C-alpha positions as CSV (number, residue, x, y, z in Angstrom):
1,X,-84.1,-80.4,-25.0
2,X,-84.2,-76.8,-25.8
3,X,-81.2,-74.6,-26.6
4,X,-81.7,-72.9,-23.2
5,X,-81.4,-76.2,-21.3
6,X,-78.0,-76.7,-23.2
7,X,-76.8,-73.4,-22.2
8,X,-77.8,-74.0,-18.5
9,X,-76.1,-77.4,-18.5
10,X,-72.9,-76.1,-20.0
11,X,-72.8,-73.3,-17.3
12,X,-73.6,-75.7,-14.5
13,X,-70.9,-78.2,-15.7
14,X,-68.3,-78.7,-12.9
15,X,-70.6,-77.4,-10.2
16,X,-72.3,-79.2,-7.3
17,X,-75.5,-79.1,-9.4
18,X,-73.9,-80.7,-12.5
19,X,-70.8,-82.8,-11.9
20,X,-68.3,-83.8,-14.6
21,X,-68.1,-87.4,-15.3
22,X,-65.5,-89.4,-17.2
23,X,-67.9,-90.6,-19.6
24,X,-68.6,-87.0,-21.1
25,X,-64.7,-86.5,-21.8
26,X,-62.4,-87.6,-24.5
27,X,-60.4,-90.7,-23.5
28,X,-57.1,-88.7,-23.2
29,X,-58.6,-86.5,-20.5
30,X,-60.1,-89.0,-18.3
31,X,-57.0,-89.7,-16.4
32,X,-56.5,-86.0,-15.8
33,X,-59.9,-85.5,-14.4
34,X,-59.5,-88.5,-12.0
35,X,-56.2,-86.9,-10.7
36,X,-57.8,-83.5,-10.3
37,X,-60.6,-84.9,-8.1
38,X,-58.0,-86.9,-5.9
39,X,-56.0,-83.8,-5.2
40,X,-58.3,-80.8,-5.3
41,X,-59.6,-79.2,-2.2
42,X,-63.0,-78.5,-3.5
43,X,-65.3,-78.6,-6.7
44,X,-64.3,-75.0,-7.6
45,X,-60.6,-76.0,-7.9
46,X,-61.6,-79.0,-10.0
47,X,-63.6,-76.7,-12.2
48,X,-60.9,-74.2,-13.0
49,X,-58.0,-76.7,-13.3
50,X,-60.1,-78.9,-15.3
51,X,-61.1,-76.1,-17.6
52,X,-57.6,-75.0,-18.1
53,X,-56.7,-78.7,-19.0
54,X,-59.5,-78.9,-21.5
55,X,-58.8,-75.6,-23.1
56,X,-55.1,-76.6,-23.7
57,X,-56.3,-79.9,-25.1
58,X,-58.8,-78.7,-27.6
59,X,-56.4,-75.7,-28.5
60,X,-53.6,-78.0,-29.3
61,X,-55.6,-80.5,-31.5
62,X,-57.2,-83.8,-30.7
63,X,-54.2,-86.0,-32.2
64,X,-50.5,-85.6,-32.2
65,X,-48.8,-84.6,-35.3
66,X,-47.6,-87.5,-37.2
67,X,-44.3,-87.1,-39.0
68,X,-42.6,-89.5,-41.3
69,X,-39.1,-88.9,-39.7
70,X,-38.3,-87.9,-36.0
71,X,-37.4,-84.2,-35.4
72,X,-34.0,-84.1,-33.8
73,X,-33.8,-81.9,-30.7
74,X,-30.4,-80.2,-30.3
75,X,-28.9,-79.0,-27.1
76,X,-26.5,-76.1,-26.2
77,X,-23.0,-77.1,-25.8
78,X,-21.4,-76.7,-22.3
79,X,-19.9,-73.2,-21.4
80,X,-16.3,-73.0,-20.7
81,X,-16.4,-69.6,-19.0
82,X,-18.3,-68.6,-15.9
83,X,-21.4,-66.5,-15.6
84,X,-21.3,-63.1,-14.1
85,X,-22.2,-62.9,-10.3
86,X,-25.7,-62.3,-8.8
87,X,-24.8,-58.5,-8.1
88,X,-23.8,-57.9,-11.7
89,X,-26.8,-59.9,-13.1
90,X,-29.1,-57.8,-10.9
91,X,-27.5,-54.6,-12.4
92,X,-28.0,-55.9,-15.9
93,X,-31.6,-56.5,-15.1
94,X,-32.0,-52.9,-14.2
95,X,-30.2,-51.6,-17.2
96,X,-32.2,-53.7,-19.6
97,X,-35.4,-52.3,-18.1
98,X,-34.3,-48.7,-18.5
99,X,-33.0,-46.4,-21.3
100,X,-29.4,-46.5,-19.9
101,X,-27.8,-47.5,-23.2
102,X,-24.3,-46.3,-22.4
103,X,-24.3,-47.9,-19.1
104,X,-25.4,-51.2,-20.6
105,X,-22.6,-50.9,-23.1
106,X,-20.2,-50.2,-20.2
107,X,-21.6,-53.4,-18.4
108,X,-21.0,-55.4,-21.4
109,X,-17.5,-54.2,-21.8
110,X,-16.7,-55.0,-18.3
111,X,-18.0,-58.5,-18.7
112,X,-16.0,-59.0,-21.8
113,X,-12.8,-57.8,-20.0
114,X,-13.6,-60.3,-17.2
115,X,-14.2,-63.1,-19.7
116,X,-17.6,-63.8,-18.2
117,X,-20.9,-64.7,-19.8
118,X,-24.5,-63.4,-19.4
119,X,-26.8,-65.8,-17.4
120,X,-29.2,-67.7,-19.5
121,X,-32.3,-66.2,-18.1
122,X,-31.3,-62.7,-19.5
123,X,-30.5,-64.0,-23.0
124,X,-33.9,-63.6,-24.6
125,X,-34.2,-60.1,-23.7
126,X,-30.6,-59.2,-24.4
127,X,-30.9,-60.8,-27.9
128,X,-34.2,-59.2,-28.7
129,X,-32.7,-55.6,-28.1
130,X,-29.9,-56.3,-30.7
131,X,-32.5,-57.1,-33.4
132,X,-34.9,-54.1,-32.8
133,X,-35.5,-52.1,-35.9
134,X,-33.9,-48.7,-35.8
135,X,-31.6,-49.3,-32.8
136,X,-28.6,-46.9,-33.0
137,X,-26.5,-49.2,-30.7
138,X,-27.2,-52.5,-32.2
139,X,-23.9,-52.9,-34.1
140,X,-21.7,-52.0,-30.8
141,X,-24.0,-54.4,-28.7
142,X,-23.5,-57.4,-31.3
143,X,-19.7,-56.9,-31.2
144,X,-19.8,-57.2,-27.4
145,X,-22.3,-59.9,-27.2
146,X,-20.4,-62.3,-29.5
147,X,-18.2,-62.8,-26.5
148,X,-20.9,-62.7,-23.9
149,X,-23.8,-65.0,-25.0
150,X,-21.9,-68.3,-25.1
151,X,-23.0,-71.6,-26.4
152,X,-26.6,-71.1,-25.0
153,X,-27.0,-67.8,-26.8
154,X,-25.8,-69.3,-30.1
155,X,-28.1,-72.1,-29.6
156,X,-31.0,-69.8,-28.8
157,X,-30.7,-67.3,-31.8
158,X,-32.2,-69.6,-34.5
159,X,-35.0,-70.6,-32.2
160,X,-35.9,-66.9,-31.6
161,X,-35.9,-66.6,-35.4
162,X,-32.8,-64.4,-35.4
163,X,-29.6,-64.4,-37.5
164,X,-26.2,-65.4,-36.1
165,X,-24.2,-62.7,-34.6
166,X,-21.6,-62.2,-37.1
167,X,-17.9,-61.4,-36.4
168,X,-16.7,-58.1,-37.7
169,X,-14.4,-58.5,-40.6
170,X,-10.8,-57.1,-40.2
171,X,-11.3,-54.9,-43.3
172,X,-13.7,-52.7,-41.3
173,X,-10.7,-51.7,-39.2
174,X,-9.7,-48.7,-41.4
175,X,-13.2,-47.2,-41.4
176,X,-14.2,-48.2,-37.9
177,X,-14.7,-45.5,-35.2
178,X,-12.3,-45.5,-32.2
179,X,-14.8,-47.3,-30.0
180,X,-15.4,-49.9,-32.6
181,X,-11.7,-50.3,-33.3
182,X,-11.1,-51.2,-29.6
183,X,-13.9,-54.0,-29.8
184,X,-12.4,-55.4,-33.2
185,X,-8.8,-55.3,-31.8
186,X,-9.9,-57.1,-28.5
187,X,-11.6,-59.7,-30.5
188,X,-8.7,-60.3,-32.8
189,X,-6.3,-60.4,-29.8
190,X,-8.3,-63.5,-28.5
191,X,-8.3,-65.3,-31.9
192,X,-4.9,-64.2,-33.4
193,X,-2.7,-62.2,-31.2
194,X,0.0,-61.7,-33.8
195,X,-2.8,-60.2,-36.2
196,X,-3.6,-57.7,-33.7
197,X,-0.1,-56.3,-33.6
198,X,0.0,-56.0,-37.4
199,X,-3.3,-53.9,-37.3
200,X,-2.0,-51.7,-34.7
201,X,1.2,-51.1,-36.6
202,X,-0.7,-50.2,-39.8
203,X,-2.7,-47.4,-38.2
204,X,-0.3,-46.4,-35.4
205,X,0.9,-43.0,-36.7
206,X,-2.6,-41.9,-37.6
207,X,-4.1,-42.2,-34.1
208,X,-3.9,-39.6,-31.5
209,X,-2.0,-40.0,-28.3
210,X,-5.0,-40.9,-26.2
211,X,-6.1,-43.2,-28.8
212,X,-3.0,-44.9,-29.0
213,X,-2.8,-45.3,-25.2
214,X,-6.3,-46.7,-25.0
215,X,-5.6,-49.3,-27.9
216,X,-2.5,-50.5,-26.1
217,X,-4.7,-51.5,-23.2
218,X,-6.4,-54.1,-25.6
219,X,-3.1,-55.9,-25.7
220,X,-3.6,-57.1,-22.3
221,X,-5.6,-59.8,-23.9
222,X,-3.3,-62.9,-24.9
223,X,-0.3,-60.7,-23.7
224,X,2.9,-62.6,-24.2
225,X,6.7,-62.2,-25.0
226,X,5.7,-62.1,-28.7
227,X,4.4,-58.6,-28.1
228,X,7.6,-57.6,-26.4
229,X,9.3,-56.1,-29.5
230,X,6.5,-53.8,-30.5
231,X,6.0,-52.7,-26.9
232,X,9.6,-51.7,-26.8
233,X,9.5,-49.9,-30.0
234,X,6.6,-47.8,-28.5
235,X,8.2,-47.3,-25.1
236,X,11.5,-46.1,-26.9
237,X,10.1,-44.0,-29.6
238,X,6.6,-42.7,-29.0
239,X,6.3,-38.8,-28.6
240,X,3.7,-39.2,-25.9
241,X,4.7,-39.9,-22.3
242,X,1.3,-41.4,-21.4
243,X,1.8,-43.9,-24.3
244,X,5.2,-44.8,-23.3
245,X,4.1,-45.4,-19.7
246,X,1.2,-47.8,-20.9
247,X,3.8,-49.8,-23.1
248,X,6.0,-50.0,-20.0
249,X,3.2,-51.2,-17.7
250,X,2.4,-54.0,-20.3
251,X,6.1,-54.9,-20.5
252,X,6.1,-55.3,-16.8
253,X,3.2,-57.8,-17.1
254,X,5.1,-60.2,-19.3
255,X,6.8,-62.8,-17.1
256,X,9.5,-63.4,-19.8
257,X,10.3,-59.7,-20.3
258,X,13.4,-58.0,-18.7
259,X,11.0,-55.3,-17.6
260,X,8.9,-57.9,-15.4
261,X,8.7,-56.9,-11.8
262,X,8.9,-60.2,-10.2
263,X,8.1,-60.7,-6.6
264,X,10.8,-62.2,-4.3
265,X,10.2,-65.8,-3.3
266,X,9.5,-66.4,0.4
């Protein structure tokens, strides 16, 4: 048979003029071909689906990889916090597809405040952004995503070949920008509320009135009667009425505080 005949036979394989038979296939593919013939509408469908299966078979190798020890497959731990709702997820999808960096950071901050997580289907794109070379917002995104990716995100990072999202150390507090300070303080308040008060005391007099008021809002996280002394000091001695009002607002949120506005029982 000439080389031309071989080319013609290959071209006709799977058509009405040259039907594929199980005897021409590797043993592992015989069952696939039989199932295709049973369920396909016509020969064309058999041809295309068979070609896809055969390509995948030869591309992956003729034999499975033989390993001495089994490879353990880990699973992400269960989440303890809820995912954001469908509307919020849809907005996230839009922001990730556009260059609305500040709006994306705002979305992240709101999700952190609500103690919600990014849905799993968005994690690959979200994490890839953080590790893009030259990103000017990567640091702020990482600080927020630590609280947003959950166990699934932490499980996915090494699979994608990325490093772990590292927590910012407390010693960066003194040199951090105001935006970064709010992020660091929010994180510390979740882990160690008392430490958060200590950090505020150390830099309190060096902050502007607006910044002091904004930093106080971070104390809503893990707010308790243990914060009452500091808030009363601020309410009684701060030179800014805005800051004093914010301290009073927080005091009224503490059930055990004498400033708490309690609703009458029915």
